[in-house]
Structure formats: structure tokens, C-alpha cells
C-alpha positions, -999 to +999 in steps of 0.1 A: -602-280-219-637-286-206-626-317-188-601-297-168-626-271-159-652-296-148-626-315-128-615-283-110-652-274-103-658-308-088-628-305-065-637-269-054-674-279-048-663-310-028-641-288-006-669-264-001-693-292+009-667-304+035-664-269+049-702-266+051-705-298+070-678-289+094-691-254+102-728-254+095-745-277+119-735-266+153-725-235+172-689-224+168-686-209+202-704-214+236-692-191+264-692-210+296-670-220+325-650-251+323-640-272+353-604-270+342-602-233+333-619-201+341-638-192+309-637-208+275-655-204+241-651-241+232-685-257+226-694-285+251-691-320+238-670-309+208-658-341+192-645-352+158-676-369+147-681-342+120-650-356+102-665-390+097-671-405+062-708-410+067-714-372+069-688-362+043-692-389+016-706-365-010-678-340-007-652-368-007-668-384-038-668-350-056-631-344-048-623-380-060-643-375-092-626-342-099-592-356-092-599-386-115-609-362-143-578-341-138-556-372-138-573-385-169-566-353-188-530-352-176-522-387-190-538-381-224 
């Protein structure tokens, strides 16, 4: 029973770490005029670098450890 709880906590904490990394380090909106449209809230230079494994390794590792614990319990 404790293994299931610990595995679930690892998965939830890993997801929260991924969310914190995606939302926490840059502004979510930047009102300005775009050359292609009138006004936009999209931040300038918004890329997908925040999805890289180098920034999210801890969250991915926690999710993998939690999933491994949950799979271990399900097969025993």
C-alpha cells in the first residue's frame, strides 16, 4: 500500500515540477504589436526550449520512478 502511495506522489510531484518549469521562468503575456497582426499577447521570442530534457530532467525522472514503483506493485 505504501509503495502505491509513494509512486503516486512521485508522479504528481514530477508533473508539478514540469508545470513549474514551463510557467515559472518567463512572462506569460507581453502586449505588443506584431508585424503580422495588430496586437498580440504572445511573448516575443516564444520558443519550445522550455520543453527540453536538460531543463526538465528532474520532473521526468520523478515521473519515471513513480511509474516504475506503480508497475512493480501491479506485477506482484
